[in-house]
C-alpha positions as CSV (number, residue, x, y, z in Angstrom):
1,M,40.5,15.7,-4.9
2,T,38.5,12.7,-6.7
3,T,36.7,12.8,-10.0
4,A,33.1,13.2,-8.9
5,V,33.5,16.8,-10.1
6,T,36.0,17.8,-13.0
7,M,36.6,21.1,-14.0
8,D,37.5,22.1,-17.7
9,V,38.2,25.8,-18.6
10,D,37.6,26.9,-22.2
11,Q,39.5,29.6,-24.1
12,D,36.8,32.0,-23.3
13,G,37.5,31.6,-19.6
14,I,34.6,29.8,-18.8
15,A,34.8,26.8,-16.2
16,L,32.6,23.7,-16.9
17,L,32.2,21.9,-13.9
18,T,30.8,18.4,-14.7
19,I,29.2,16.3,-11.8
20,D,29.8,12.6,-12.7
21,V,29.8,10.3,-9.7
22,P,31.9,7.3,-10.2
23,G,29.8,3.9,-9.7
24,Q,26.6,5.6,-9.8
25,S,23.9,5.2,-12.6
26,M,22.4,8.8,-11.6
27,N,24.4,11.7,-10.1
28,V,24.1,11.9,-6.1
29,I,25.5,14.3,-3.5
30,T,28.5,12.5,-1.5
31,P,31.4,13.8,0.4
32,E,33.4,13.6,-2.5
33,V,31.1,15.8,-4.4
34,Q,31.3,18.3,-1.8
35,S,34.9,18.2,-1.3
36,D,35.7,18.4,-5.4
37,L,33.4,21.4,-5.7
38,A,34.8,23.5,-2.8
39,A,38.3,22.7,-4.2
40,H,37.2,24.2,-7.7
41,L,35.6,27.0,-6.2
42,D,39.0,27.7,-4.5
43,A,40.6,27.8,-7.8
44,I,37.9,29.8,-9.6
45,E,38.0,32.4,-7.2
46,S,41.8,32.7,-6.9
47,D,42.0,32.7,-10.7
48,E,41.3,35.9,-12.5
49,A,41.6,34.2,-15.8
50,I,38.2,32.3,-15.1
51,K,35.6,34.5,-16.0
52,G,32.5,32.4,-15.1
53,V,31.1,29.2,-14.3
54,V,28.7,26.5,-15.8
55,V,27.7,23.6,-13.8
56,T,26.4,20.5,-15.5
57,S,26.0,16.8,-15.3
58,G,28.3,14.0,-17.1
59,K,25.5,11.5,-17.1
60,A,22.8,11.1,-19.6
61,S,20.5,10.1,-16.7
62,G,19.9,13.5,-15.8
63,F,21.6,16.2,-13.5
64,M,21.2,14.8,-10.1
65,A,18.8,13.0,-7.9
66,G,19.7,14.8,-4.7
67,A,21.4,13.2,-1.6
68,D,22.8,9.7,-1.3
69,L,20.1,8.8,1.5
70,K,21.5,5.6,2.8
71,A,25.2,7.2,3.3
72,M,23.5,10.7,4.4
73,A,21.7,8.6,7.4
74,G,25.2,7.1,8.4
75,T,26.8,10.5,8.3
76,F,24.0,11.9,10.5
77,E,24.2,9.1,12.9
78,A,27.8,9.7,13.5
79,A,27.4,13.4,13.8
80,K,24.5,13.1,16.4
81,A,26.8,10.8,18.3
82,A,29.2,13.7,18.3
83,G,26.7,16.3,19.5
84,L,24.3,18.9,18.5
85,D,27.0,21.2,17.2
86,A,28.7,18.7,15.0
87,L,25.2,17.8,13.5
88,Y,24.7,21.3,12.7
89,E,28.0,21.9,11.1
90,T,27.4,18.5,8.9
91,V,24.4,19.8,7.7
92,M,25.4,23.3,7.1
93,S,28.6,22.2,5.0
94,L,26.5,21.7,1.6
95,S,24.3,25.0,2.4
96,A,27.3,27.0,3.2
97,L,29.2,25.7,-0.1
98,L,26.1,26.6,-2.2
99,R,26.1,30.0,-0.8
100,R,29.8,30.4,-1.5
101,M,28.9,29.7,-5.1
102,E,26.1,32.1,-5.5
103,T,28.4,34.9,-3.7
104,I,31.6,33.9,-5.7
105,G,31.6,37.1,-7.6
106,K,31.6,35.7,-11.1
107,P,28.5,34.6,-13.0
108,V,27.5,31.2,-12.6
109,A,24.8,29.2,-14.6
110,T,23.7,25.6,-14.7
111,A,23.0,23.5,-17.6
112,I,20.4,21.0,-16.6
113,N,20.3,18.3,-19.1
114,G,17.9,16.0,-17.0
115,L,16.2,15.3,-13.9
116,A,17.1,17.5,-11.0
117,L,15.7,16.6,-7.7
118,G,16.3,17.4,-3.9
119,G,20.0,18.6,-3.6
120,G,20.3,18.6,-7.1
121,L,17.8,21.2,-7.7
122,E,19.1,23.2,-4.8
123,I,22.5,23.3,-6.7
124,C,20.5,24.8,-9.6
125,L,18.8,27.4,-7.7
126,A,22.1,28.5,-6.3
127,T,23.5,29.6,-9.6
128,H,22.6,32.8,-11.5
129,Y,21.1,31.5,-14.6
130,R,19.3,27.9,-15.3
131,V,19.1,26.3,-18.7
132,C,16.8,23.5,-18.6
133,A,16.6,20.7,-21.5
134,D,13.2,20.9,-23.1
135,H,11.9,17.6,-22.5
136,P,8.3,16.6,-20.8
137,K,9.8,13.6,-19.0
138,I,12.4,15.7,-16.9
139,Q,11.2,16.3,-13.2
140,L,12.3,19.4,-11.2
141,G,11.5,19.3,-7.5
142,L,12.0,19.2,-3.8
143,P,10.8,15.9,-2.8
144,E,12.4,15.6,0.7
145,V,9.2,15.8,2.5
146,M,8.1,12.6,1.4
147,V,11.0,11.1,3.5
148,G,10.3,13.2,6.4
149,L,12.9,15.9,5.9
150,L,12.9,19.5,4.3
151,P,15.2,20.9,1.5
152,G,18.5,21.5,3.8
153,A,20.7,23.5,1.1
154,G,18.9,26.3,0.6
155,G,16.0,25.2,-1.1
156,T,13.1,26.4,1.4
157,Q,14.6,29.9,1.1
158,R,15.5,30.3,-2.9
159,L,12.5,28.6,-4.4
160,P,9.9,31.1,-2.5
161,R,12.2,34.0,-3.3
162,M,11.8,32.9,-7.0
163,M,8.2,32.2,-7.3
164,G,6.4,33.6,-4.1
165,A,5.6,31.6,-0.9
166,Q,2.1,30.2,-2.1
167,N,3.6,28.8,-5.1
168,A,6.5,27.4,-3.6
169,L,4.7,25.8,-0.8
170,Q,2.5,23.8,-2.9
171,F,6.1,21.9,-3.9
172,I,7.8,22.1,-0.8
173,T,5.2,20.6,0.9
174,T,3.8,17.9,-1.1
175,G,7.2,17.0,-2.8
176,K,5.5,17.1,-6.1
177,S,7.6,18.0,-9.1
178,M,7.2,20.4,-12.1
179,K,8.1,19.8,-15.8
180,P,10.5,22.1,-17.5
181,Q,7.9,24.3,-19.2
182,E,6.0,24.8,-15.7
183,A,9.6,25.8,-14.1
184,L,10.1,28.5,-16.9
185,G,6.5,30.0,-16.2
186,L,7.3,30.0,-12.7
187,G,11.0,31.5,-12.8
188,V,12.9,28.3,-11.7
189,V,14.8,28.1,-14.9
190,N,15.2,31.0,-17.3
191,E,15.7,29.3,-20.8
192,L,14.6,26.1,-22.3
193,A,16.9,24.3,-24.9
194,P,17.4,21.1,-26.7
195,V,19.3,18.6,-24.6
196,D,22.5,18.8,-26.6
197,E,22.4,22.8,-26.5
198,V,22.2,23.4,-22.7
199,V,25.9,23.7,-22.2
200,A,26.3,26.0,-24.9
201,K,23.3,28.2,-24.0
202,A,24.7,28.3,-20.6
203,K,28.1,29.4,-21.6
204,A,26.5,31.9,-23.9
205,W,24.9,33.5,-21.0
206,V,27.9,33.9,-18.8
207,L,29.8,35.5,-22.0
208,A,26.9,38.1,-22.2
209,N,26.4,38.6,-18.5
210,P,30.1,39.1,-17.3
211,T,28.8,41.4,-14.4
212,H,25.7,39.4,-13.3
213,V,27.3,38.1,-10.0
214,E,24.3,38.7,-7.7
215,Q,21.5,37.0,-6.8
216,P,18.4,39.2,-6.7
217,W,17.7,38.5,-3.0
218,D,21.0,39.9,-2.1
219,K,20.5,43.3,-4.0
220,K,19.2,46.0,-1.7
221,G,15.5,46.6,-2.1
222,F,14.6,43.0,-3.2
223,K,11.0,42.1,-2.4
224,V,9.6,38.6,-2.3
225,P,6.8,38.0,-5.0
226,G,3.4,38.1,-3.0
227,G,4.9,39.5,0.2
228,G,7.5,37.9,2.4
229,N,6.6,39.3,6.0
230,W,3.8,39.0,8.3
231,A,2.4,42.3,7.6
232,H,1.9,41.8,4.2
233,P,-1.8,40.8,3.6
234,G,-1.1,38.1,0.9
235,F,1.8,36.5,2.9
236,F,-0.4,36.3,6.1
237,Q,-3.3,34.8,4.2
238,T,-0.9,32.4,2.6
239,F,0.0,30.9,5.8
240,V,-3.5,30.9,7.5
241,G,-4.7,28.8,4.6
242,G,-1.5,26.7,4.3
243,N,-1.4,25.5,7.6
244,A,-5.2,24.5,7.6
245,M,-4.6,22.9,4.4
246,V,-1.4,20.9,5.7
247,T,-3.4,19.9,8.7
248,K,-6.1,18.7,6.9
249,E,-4.0,16.7,4.4
250,T,-1.5,15.1,7.0
251,Q,-4.2,14.8,10.1
252,G,-1.3,16.4,12.0
253,N,0.8,13.0,12.0
254,Y,3.6,14.5,9.8
255,N,6.5,16.6,11.2
256,A,8.1,17.7,7.9
257,P,5.1,19.4,6.4
258,K,4.9,21.5,9.3
259,A,8.6,22.1,9.6
260,N,8.7,23.1,6.1
261,M,5.9,25.6,6.5
262,S,7.9,27.2,9.7
263,C,11.0,27.3,7.8
264,V,9.6,29.3,4.9
265,Y,7.6,31.6,7.2
266,E,10.6,32.7,9.2
267,G,13.1,32.5,6.5
268,L,11.5,35.1,4.2
269,Q,11.4,37.6,7.1
270,L,15.3,37.2,7.5
271,P,18.5,38.1,5.2
272,M,19.5,34.9,3.3
273,D,22.5,34.0,5.4
274,K,20.4,34.0,8.7
275,A,17.5,32.3,6.7
276,L,19.7,29.3,5.7
277,S,21.0,29.0,9.3
278,V,17.2,28.7,10.6
279,E,16.5,26.2,7.5
280,V,19.6,24.1,8.9
281,K,18.1,24.1,12.5
282,Y,14.6,22.8,11.3
283,F,16.4,20.5,9.3
284,C,18.7,19.1,12.3
285,K,15.4,19.0,14.4
286,L,13.7,16.7,11.9
287,I,16.9,14.4,11.8
288,L,16.9,14.2,15.6
289,D,13.3,13.1,15.4
290,P,12.9,9.2,14.8
291,Q,10.0,9.8,12.1
292,S,12.3,11.0,9.6
293,G,14.8,7.9,10.2
294,N,11.9,5.6,10.1
295,M,10.8,6.8,6.8
296,I,14.1,7.0,5.3
297,R,14.9,3.5,6.2
298,T,11.6,2.2,4.9
299,L,10.4,4.4,2.1
300,F,14.0,4.6,0.5
301,V,16.7,2.4,1.5
302,N,14.9,-0.7,2.2
303,K,12.3,-0.4,-0.7
304,Q,15.1,0.3,-3.0
305,A,17.3,-3.1,-1.4
306,A,13.9,-5.2,-1.9
307,E,13.8,-3.7,-5.6
308,K,17.6,-4.7,-6.2
309,G,17.1,-8.3,-5.1
310,A,17.9,-8.3,-1.2
311,R,15.6,-11.4,-0.8
312,R,16.8,-13.3,-4.3
313,P,18.3,-16.7,-3.3
314,Q,21.8,-16.7,-4.2
315,G,23.6,-18.9,-6.5
316,V,20.4,-18.7,-8.9
317,D,20.9,-17.6,-12.2
318,K,19.0,-14.7,-13.6
319,A,15.6,-15.7,-15.2
320,P,14.2,-13.1,-17.0
321,T,10.4,-13.7,-18.1
322,Q,9.9,-13.8,-22.0
323,K,6.6,-15.0,-22.4
324,V,3.8,-15.2,-19.5
325,G,0.5,-17.3,-19.5
326,M,-2.1,-15.2,-17.8
327,L,-4.8,-17.6,-16.4
328,G,-8.0,-15.4,-15.9
329,A,-8.8,-12.3,-17.7
330,G,-10.9,-10.4,-14.7
331,L,-9.7,-7.3,-13.4
332,M,-6.7,-8.7,-11.9
333,G,-5.6,-10.9,-14.8
334,A,-6.3,-7.8,-17.0
335,G,-4.2,-5.6,-14.8
336,I,-1.3,-8.2,-14.8
337,A,-1.3,-8.5,-18.5
338,M,-1.0,-4.9,-19.0
339,V,1.9,-4.3,-16.5
340,S,3.5,-7.3,-18.3
341,A,3.0,-6.1,-21.9
342,Q,4.3,-2.8,-20.8
343,A,7.6,-4.5,-19.6
344,G,8.1,-5.9,-23.1
345,I,7.0,-9.7,-22.1
346,E,4.6,-11.4,-24.5
347,V,1.3,-12.4,-22.8
348,V,-1.1,-15.1,-23.3
349,L,-4.4,-14.2,-21.6
350,L,-6.7,-17.0,-21.1
351,D,-10.0,-17.2,-19.9
352,Q,-13.3,-19.6,-20.3
353,S,-14.9,-17.5,-23.2
354,Q,-13.5,-15.3,-25.9
355,D,-15.6,-12.5,-24.8
356,S,-14.1,-12.4,-21.5
357,A,-10.7,-12.9,-22.9
358,D,-10.9,-10.0,-25.2
359,K,-12.6,-7.9,-22.6
360,G,-9.4,-8.4,-20.5
361,K,-7.3,-7.3,-23.5
362,A,-9.9,-4.2,-24.1
363,Y,-8.9,-3.2,-20.4
364,S,-5.3,-2.4,-21.7
365,A,-6.7,-0.5,-24.8
366,D,-8.9,1.6,-22.7
367,R,-6.0,2.6,-20.1
368,L,-3.3,3.2,-23.0
369,A,-5.7,5.2,-25.0
370,K,-6.2,7.5,-21.9
371,K,-2.4,7.8,-21.9
372,V,-2.0,8.4,-25.6
373,K,-4.9,11.4,-25.2
374,R,-3.0,12.8,-22.3
375,G,0.2,12.8,-24.3
376,S,2.3,10.8,-21.9
377,M,2.5,7.7,-24.6
378,T,2.7,7.7,-28.1
379,Q,0.2,5.7,-30.3
380,D,3.0,3.2,-31.8
381,K,4.2,2.4,-28.3
382,A,0.3,1.7,-27.0
383,D,-0.1,-0.3,-30.3
384,G,3.1,-2.1,-29.5
385,I,2.2,-2.9,-25.8
386,L,-1.6,-4.3,-27.0
387,A,0.1,-6.4,-29.8
388,R,1.9,-8.4,-26.9
389,I,-1.3,-9.4,-25.4
390,H,-3.1,-12.4,-27.0
391,P,-6.4,-13.3,-25.8
392,T,-7.5,-17.1,-25.8
393,T,-9.5,-19.7,-24.5
394,S,-7.2,-22.4,-25.5
395,Y,-5.0,-24.0,-23.1
396,E,-2.7,-25.1,-26.1
397,D,-1.7,-21.4,-26.5
398,L,0.3,-21.5,-23.3
399,A,3.0,-23.7,-25.2
400,G,6.1,-21.7,-24.7
401,C,5.3,-19.6,-21.7
402,D,8.3,-19.5,-19.2
403,L,5.8,-18.4,-16.3
404,I,2.4,-19.0,-15.6
405,I,0.2,-16.8,-13.2
406,E,-3.1,-17.6,-12.2
407,A,-5.9,-15.2,-11.3
408,V,-9.2,-17.3,-11.6
409,F,-12.2,-17.3,-8.8
410,E,-10.7,-17.6,-5.1
411,N,-11.9,-21.4,-5.0
412,K,-9.6,-24.2,-4.3
413,D,-11.4,-26.7,-6.7
414,I,-11.6,-24.2,-9.6
415,K,-7.7,-23.3,-9.2
416,A,-6.9,-26.9,-9.1
417,D,-8.4,-27.4,-12.5
418,V,-7.0,-24.7,-14.0
419,T,-3.4,-25.8,-12.5
420,K,-3.8,-29.3,-13.9
421,A,-4.9,-28.3,-17.5
422,T,-1.8,-26.0,-17.7
423,E,0.7,-28.1,-16.3
424,A,-0.5,-30.8,-19.3
425,V,0.5,-28.2,-21.9
426,V,3.5,-26.5,-20.2
427,G,5.0,-29.2,-18.0
428,A,5.8,-29.2,-14.4
429,D,9.2,-27.6,-15.1
430,T,7.6,-24.2,-15.7
431,I,7.2,-21.9,-12.8
432,F,3.6,-21.6,-11.7
433,G,2.4,-18.7,-9.6
434,S,-1.1,-18.2,-7.9
435,N,-2.3,-14.6,-7.4
436,T,-4.6,-15.9,-4.6
437,S,-4.9,-13.5,-1.8
438,T,-5.9,-16.0,1.2
439,L,-5.7,-19.4,0.1
440,P,-2.4,-21.3,1.5
441,I,-0.2,-22.0,-1.5
442,T,1.1,-25.3,0.1
443,S,-2.3,-26.7,-0.3
444,L,-2.8,-25.0,-4.1
445,A,0.4,-26.6,-4.8
446,K,-0.8,-30.1,-4.8
447,A,-2.1,-29.6,-8.2
448,W,1.3,-28.9,-9.7
449,S,3.5,-32.0,-10.1
450,K,6.5,-30.4,-8.8
451,A,5.6,-28.4,-5.8
452,E,9.1,-26.8,-5.9
453,N,7.9,-25.0,-8.9
454,F,4.8,-23.5,-7.6
455,I,4.7,-20.2,-5.5
456,G,2.4,-17.3,-4.8
457,I,2.5,-14.1,-6.7
458,H,-0.2,-11.8,-4.9
459,F,-0.7,-8.7,-6.7
460,F,-3.2,-5.6,-5.4
461,S,-5.8,-4.0,-7.3
462,P,-5.5,-2.0,-9.5
463,V,-2.4,-3.8,-10.7
464,E,-1.2,-0.9,-12.8
465,K,-1.3,1.7,-9.9
466,M,-0.5,-0.5,-6.6
467,P,3.5,-0.7,-6.5
468,L,3.6,-4.0,-4.3
469,V,3.8,-7.5,-4.9
470,E,3.8,-10.3,-2.2
471,I,5.7,-13.3,-3.0
472,I,4.5,-16.2,-1.0
473,T,6.8,-19.5,-0.5
474,G,4.9,-22.9,0.3
475,K,6.4,-25.3,2.2
476,S,7.9,-27.0,-0.8
477,T,8.6,-23.7,-3.0
478,G,12.0,-23.9,-4.3
479,P,15.0,-21.3,-4.7
480,G,14.4,-21.4,-8.7
481,A,10.7,-20.4,-8.4
482,I,11.5,-17.4,-5.7
483,A,14.1,-16.2,-8.0
484,K,12.1,-16.3,-11.0
485,A,9.2,-14.7,-9.2
486,L,11.4,-11.7,-8.1
487,D,13.2,-11.5,-11.5
488,Y,9.7,-10.9,-13.2
489,V,8.4,-8.4,-10.5
490,A,11.7,-6.6,-11.1
491,Q,11.1,-6.8,-14.8
492,I,7.6,-4.9,-14.2
493,K,9.1,-2.3,-11.9
494,K,7.1,-3.4,-8.8
495,T,8.2,-3.8,-5.3
496,P,8.3,-7.1,-3.9
497,I,8.1,-8.6,-0.4
498,V,9.0,-12.4,0.2
499,V,6.6,-14.1,3.0
500,N,5.9,-17.6,4.2
501,D,2.8,-19.6,3.8
502,S,-0.3,-19.1,5.8
503,H,-3.9,-18.4,5.8
504,G,-4.2,-14.8,4.4
505,F,-0.5,-14.6,4.3
506,Y,0.7,-11.3,5.8
507,T,-0.9,-8.4,4.0
508,S,-4.3,-9.7,3.3
509,R,-4.4,-11.2,7.1
510,V,-3.2,-8.1,8.6
511,F,-5.3,-5.8,6.5
512,S,-8.6,-7.5,7.3
513,T,-8.1,-6.6,10.8
514,Y,-8.6,-3.1,9.9
515,V,-12.0,-3.7,8.7
516,T,-12.9,-6.2,10.7
517,E,-12.3,-4.4,14.0
518,S,-14.5,-1.3,12.6
519,Y,-17.3,-3.8,11.8
520,R,-17.2,-5.0,15.4
521,M,-17.2,-1.3,16.6
522,V,-20.6,-0.4,14.5
523,G,-22.1,-3.8,16.1
524,E,-21.0,-2.2,19.6
525,G,-23.0,1.0,18.8
526,I,-20.0,3.2,17.8
527,S,-21.0,5.8,15.6
528,A,-19.9,5.1,11.8
529,P,-18.7,8.8,11.0
530,L,-16.6,8.4,14.2
531,I,-15.2,5.1,13.5
532,D,-14.2,6.2,9.8
533,N,-12.8,9.7,10.9
534,C,-10.7,8.2,13.5
535,G,-9.3,5.8,10.7
536,R,-8.3,9.0,9.0
537,Q,-6.6,10.4,11.8
538,V,-4.5,7.4,12.4
539,G,-2.8,8.1,9.2
540,F,-5.0,6.0,6.8
541,P,-5.9,7.6,3.6
542,N,-9.7,6.2,3.7
543,G,-11.5,5.2,7.1
544,P,-12.1,1.4,7.5
545,L,-15.7,1.5,6.5
546,A,-14.9,3.1,3.4
547,I,-12.3,0.4,2.7
548,G,-14.6,-2.2,3.5
549,D,-17.0,-1.2,0.8
550,E,-14.1,-1.1,-1.8
551,V,-13.4,-4.6,-1.2
552,A,-16.9,-5.9,-1.1
553,I,-18.6,-7.0,2.3
554,D,-19.7,-10.3,0.6
555,L,-16.0,-11.1,0.1
556,T,-15.2,-10.2,3.8
557,Q,-18.0,-12.6,4.5
558,R,-16.6,-15.5,2.4
559,V,-13.2,-15.0,3.9
560,R,-14.8,-15.2,7.4
561,D,-16.6,-18.3,6.5
562,A,-13.3,-19.9,5.4
563,A,-11.7,-18.9,8.7
564,Q,-14.5,-20.2,10.5
565,A,-14.5,-23.5,8.5
566,N,-10.6,-23.7,9.3
567,E,-10.9,-23.1,12.9
568,G,-14.1,-25.1,13.5
569,D,-15.2,-25.1,17.2
570,A,-12.5,-22.6,18.2
571,Y,-14.2,-19.9,16.2
572,E,-15.6,-17.2,18.5
573,P,-18.9,-15.5,16.9
574,S,-18.7,-11.7,17.4
575,E,-20.5,-8.2,16.5
576,F,-18.3,-8.7,13.2
577,D,-20.3,-11.6,12.2
578,T,-23.7,-9.9,13.0
579,V,-22.8,-6.7,11.0
580,T,-21.2,-8.5,8.1
581,D,-24.2,-11.0,7.7
582,T,-26.8,-8.3,8.1
583,M,-25.3,-6.1,5.4
584,V,-25.0,-8.9,3.1
585,E,-28.9,-10.0,3.8
586,L,-29.7,-6.1,2.9
587,G,-27.9,-6.6,-0.8
588,R,-25.5,-3.6,0.6
589,L,-22.2,-5.2,-0.6
590,G,-20.2,-2.1,-1.3
591,R,-19.0,0.0,-4.3
592,K,-20.1,-2.8,-6.7
593,T,-23.6,-2.8,-5.8
594,G,-23.5,1.0,-5.4
595,K,-24.5,0.7,-1.8
596,G,-22.8,-0.5,1.3
597,F,-22.2,1.6,4.6
598,Y,-21.6,4.4,2.0
599,V,-23.9,5.3,-0.8
600,F,-22.3,5.6,-4.2
601,P,-24.8,7.9,-6.3
602,E,-25.4,6.7,-10.1
603,D,-24.7,10.1,-11.3
604,G,-21.0,9.6,-10.1
605,S,-21.4,12.4,-7.3
606,K,-19.4,12.0,-4.1
607,K,-20.3,9.0,-1.9
608,Y,-21.7,9.5,1.3
609,L,-22.6,7.5,4.6
610,W,-25.7,5.5,4.5
611,P,-28.1,7.5,6.7
612,D,-29.9,4.5,7.9
613,I,-27.1,2.9,9.7
614,A,-28.4,3.3,12.8
615,N,-31.6,1.9,12.4
616,H,-30.0,-1.5,11.8
617,F,-27.2,-1.1,14.2
618,P,-28.2,1.4,17.0
619,V,-25.8,4.0,18.2
620,A,-25.0,4.0,21.8
621,E,-25.8,7.1,23.8
622,Q,-22.3,7.1,25.5
623,Q,-19.6,7.3,22.6
624,P,-15.8,6.3,23.3
625,D,-13.2,8.7,23.2
626,P,-11.8,8.9,19.8
627,D,-8.2,8.1,21.2
628,T,-9.8,4.7,22.3
629,I,-11.0,4.0,18.9
630,K,-7.6,4.9,17.1
631,E,-5.8,2.8,19.5
632,R,-8.0,-0.2,18.8
633,I,-7.6,0.5,15.0
634,L,-3.8,0.6,15.1
635,Y,-3.0,-1.8,17.8
636,R,-5.2,-4.6,16.4
637,Q,-2.9,-4.3,13.2
638,L,0.3,-4.3,15.2
639,V,-0.7,-7.3,17.3
640,E,-1.2,-9.3,14.0
641,C,1.9,-8.2,12.5
642,A,3.8,-9.5,15.3
643,R,2.1,-12.7,15.3
644,C,3.0,-13.0,11.7
645,Y,6.6,-12.4,12.7
646,E,6.4,-14.9,15.7
647,E,4.7,-17.5,13.3
648,G,7.6,-17.2,10.8
649,V,5.2,-15.7,8.1
650,L,7.3,-12.8,8.1
651,E,11.3,-13.5,8.0
652,T,12.3,-9.8,8.0
653,P,10.8,-6.6,9.5
654,E,11.8,-5.0,6.4
655,D,9.3,-7.0,4.6
656,G,6.9,-6.3,7.2
657,D,7.0,-2.4,7.0
658,I,7.2,-2.2,3.1
659,G,4.4,-4.7,2.7
660,A,2.3,-2.7,5.1
661,I,2.8,0.8,3.8
662,F,2.7,0.0,0.2
663,G,0.3,-3.0,0.4
664,W,-2.5,-1.5,2.5
665,A,-1.5,1.9,3.3
666,F,-0.3,1.7,6.7
667,P,0.6,5.2,7.8
668,P,3.8,6.0,6.0
669,F,5.0,8.6,8.8
670,T,5.6,5.5,11.1
671,G,7.9,3.7,8.9
672,G,5.7,0.7,9.1
673,P,4.4,-1.4,12.0
674,F,7.6,-2.9,13.1
675,S,9.4,0.5,12.9
676,H,6.5,2.1,15.0
677,M,6.7,-0.7,17.5
678,D,10.4,-0.1,17.9
679,T,9.7,3.3,18.2
680,V,7.2,3.3,20.9
681,G,9.2,0.7,22.8
682,I,8.0,-3.2,22.9
683,A,7.4,-2.8,26.7
684,T,4.9,0.3,26.0
685,I,3.4,-1.9,23.2
686,V,2.9,-4.9,25.6
687,A,1.4,-3.0,28.4
688,K,-1.2,-1.3,25.9
689,L,-2.1,-4.8,24.3
690,D,-2.7,-6.1,27.8
691,R,-4.9,-3.4,28.7
692,L,-6.6,-3.9,25.3
693,T,-7.1,-7.3,25.9
694,Q,-8.7,-6.9,29.2
695,A,-11.2,-4.4,27.8
696,Y,-11.8,-6.0,24.2
697,G,-10.7,-9.7,24.3
698,A,-7.8,-12.1,23.4
699,R,-7.5,-10.8,19.8
700,F,-5.4,-7.9,21.5
701,S,-3.4,-10.6,23.5
702,P,0.4,-10.0,22.7
703,P,2.4,-13.0,21.4
704,Q,4.8,-14.3,23.5
705,L,7.6,-13.1,21.2
706,L,6.6,-9.3,22.2
707,R,6.8,-10.3,25.9
708,D,10.3,-11.8,25.3
709,M,11.4,-8.8,23.4
710,A,10.2,-6.4,26.3
711,A,11.8,-8.4,28.7
712,K,15.0,-8.1,27.1
713,G,14.7,-4.7,25.9
714,E,15.0,-5.7,22.3
715,T,13.7,-4.1,19.2
716,F,12.8,-5.9,15.7
717,Y,15.4,-4.1,13.8
718,G,18.2,-4.4,16.5
719,A,17.6,-8.0,16.8
720,A,17.4,-8.4,12.9
721,M,20.7,-6.6,12.6
722,A,22.4,-8.8,15.3
723,K,21.2,-12.0,13.4
724,A,22.6,-10.9,10.1
725,A,26.0,-9.9,11.8
């Protein structure tokens, strides 16, 4: 036995099981937790002096965050290699353990001292009574669907038996969490108490209910709230409507929500033990599908590694930012200032006029006021954040800043001017980061005396909501600058990727193909509604024409002009140029002008496609098959990702997948473009690209890297692992 779960029996005969996994800041389910819990249940069952049980956490960070996904992935891979029976038994082990706990014949309560997610909540649901700390920041939920899985230890069966299928499915199929007050109202917890009283309250219930040894669903005559079989009208309607909603939200791309729906539907019509077996079988089915493995790897394992400094240079001391100089108080600069101040960093917010600088600070004031109004932040905290933002027009105020971030107009000469003016005050030893989204860092670094201290720090708009920061290294960028940038990103709690210099870097370069390919299709006579619907069906939250309106069509034109100037005679005009230039000439620049491919009503009502699109871009009588459009949308991005890898813009597939999903909302169910190419098979990717090249042009032509990988039977992640070894 380990010390992951300890047992202490008090004078009343109540066994307190305290989960405190060594070496973890938050409790997670490990093999040690399972083995310890099993051993303690043996003792509880055999010792008549033990009258009841209370389960709690020994960590102030919360009750439990669920399974250790990284370790779990390895365990399941080993089980899969041993065969389907071994996989089933491995998954069933925790479910059977919790079933044993709720049928042990003695009252069992949970003292929930903080967040309980995934397997953590499943432990709580398997007890007879749940006391939860009454704090608005505590989350209770089953987020497994967000990494392509379902709750595999009873969550899909116990939760709907408590609150009904309709309510439970809202949590199970979306992964959203509930607050303690909401959980109390839904019957997920039975009592709320101050955090320092939850154990005492749980023990008091055990003492007062010595014969409460059976779950409601194990009692004869139990009925699921709202109906629990196909013949019940409410139950039937729940699943008819639920299936339609899931299909609408997922476009049929995600396997886990469908499996969750089936699991709840089938399981509620069965006795609990059989229902748990059905749940485990569906869980195994998801584990065997590469979709869940790709999602777990990118959305959890690799993301977490990036946030913990996977790409940070070794041997460089930690360099937390104390005071940041923010050059430019526009939308980007104001957002960066806000997230920096929220992280406790002093911010000098500089712009050309005091009015502009003040407006930049007002951006934070407005958003913080909304948080205070919602009750998610106190006024004192908001005031403290605002006090750290100092708007100014004087470069002299930058003195003492240990990091500079520039977010001025996307013009090389303007950026050079502010860079030189800044260096005159802070000196070239200070790390200077440019927020440019397209201009090469190596070129911009010429305006800073020590190019090794110049780096790209590319944020995404709106800064306070978008999780990714793209760190771009120029040819001379040194390890100190990389470490400083990554330490800063960690401070503001964002997810970083590190890429090398090129025009457009990685995210802007590949993301632009999503929009430009759609403009080409409009110019070819393909219906605008068909294009945007296909974009959503591929798995993007918005169609490419809608996204183009958000970015601004004139910005797309300026990026095109820069590329044209860079390529010279090699630039090949296309339908994209015609469509872009026509829209700009018409003054239809997108959301910022209230009109683009969509119309944005002044009264704030829902946008709609411009009815006159076909008058300017005639629609062809014969429209292509939707699958052809979806293939063009997806493969245009895949081939550009592969080129970035071949050219060394990307050094790891991990950065490529994280950057795609969190930077431009590449479909998460794929695990990212590199995971998707590995899953489909590089040879298949090359064959499809060759076909697209023949039909639509050289922009789809696969790089030699892909051809070589296909010939060798390699994968991106396989090659990366071999290189690391």
